[in-house]
N, C-alpha and C positions, 0 to 999 in steps of 0.2 A: 355477831357477823359471819359466825361459822355456820354451815351450811349441815344440815342434818345428810347422816352418809346413807340413808333411807330413802329418802325424800330424792336425793341423786340417783341411784340404786333405780329406783319405782320411775323415774321420768327416764329413765334409760332402756330399762326393761320391755317399755312396751315394742312391742313388733311392728309396727307402724313407724314410730322413730328411727328404730333400730335401721330398719329397709330404707328410709327416708336417709340416714347418715349414710348406710352403703354406697345407696347412690351418689351422693355429694360427695363422698370419697373416690368414688368411678370416675367422677365428672372432672374432678380437681386432676386424678391421676392421667384422664386424657388429654387436659390441657398442658399440663407439664410435659408430657410426653410431646407435643406438638411445637409447645415452647422450646424444650430439650432439643428436637429436632431441627427445628427453623435456626438458633445458636449453632448447633453442628454446620448446618448449609452454610454459613455466614462464615464462620472460620476454616473451612477446611481447604484447605491449600488449592487444589484443583478450582472449586467454588471460585476462590478469587483470582486464581490465575482466568479461568472464561470471562467471570466479570473483566476483568483487568484487559484483556484481548478486546472485547465486544468495545469497551469504551475508548481501547485506542484507535480500532476499526474505524468506528461508527468519528472521531476526532479526523483520523484521517480521509474519509470520505468525504466529508465536509470542508473540510482544507481542499482537495485534489476537485471538488464541485467549485469551489470559490477560484480557485486557479484555473481551472478551464473558462471560467465564466468570463474572467479579467483576461486572459489569452485569447478568447475567443471576442473580446472585444477589441483587444488591441488588433487584432489580425484584419476585424472588419474595417476599423480606423485606417489601418496604412493599406488593406487595399482599396478605400475607397480615393487614398490619396495617391497612389501608383498607379492607379487604373492605366494612364496615358503607356508609361512606361511597361507595364507587365504586357499590356497590346500589342505594343512593336518586340517585345521578347520572344511573344510567342509566334508575331510573322514571322520573324527570322528564322524561328528555331522549324516550322514548318517549312520554310524556303531551303533548308539545311536538311532537312529527312526529302523533299521532293530532289534536291540536287544529288543526294546520295542514292535514291532510289532511280533518279535517269543515268548515274556514271559509277556504276558501284566500285571499277578500277580506280578511279579516283579517289575517293573514299579508303579503298583498300591500302595505296600507297600513302597515303596521310599516315592509318595506323600504323604500317610498316614504320615508316618512318620516326613516328614516336617511339614506339616501341622498342628501334634501334636505337637512340639518344637516350631512352631511360637504361637500356643494356648498358651501355654506354657510361654513364654516370655513374652504375652501380659499382662497375669496374674499377672505376678511377679512385673511388673511396674506398677500395679493400683496405682494410686492414686501419682503415680511421685515415689514413694520408691520402691525400689525394697525388695524381698523378706526375704534377707538375714538381710537387716538393720533391719527390724522387728526381727530379732533373736538377734542382736549384742546389742537392745536395751533392752532385757531383761535380758541380763545377769547381767545388771549395776543395 
């Protein structure tokens, strides 16, 4: 069963066989280099992070699109059901704007009264106590 060492040497000694073996070795090395580079790329932390971020972005975009579609459908449903009330609100808003343009002094007075009311309310709640609390404390 043992092979003759001369026969093995003679088989490998021919120049065409040696060139063929060297070519196979070079191809195997190139294939291994490609495989090792691919493995390194898959386990590289930056690559893993980039793939994860891309996956999360894709998932979030899909969910946002789904949410937007659902919200759009709901908005369309609500708009269809609240048409008369919306039209009335639009008419009243337009009427208020026309009134303000026709009589800006009235709008200014209403705004000033609102600002004064807010100022008085803020002053009365200073330090977390209302003005009436101080008056109540003095009665006893």
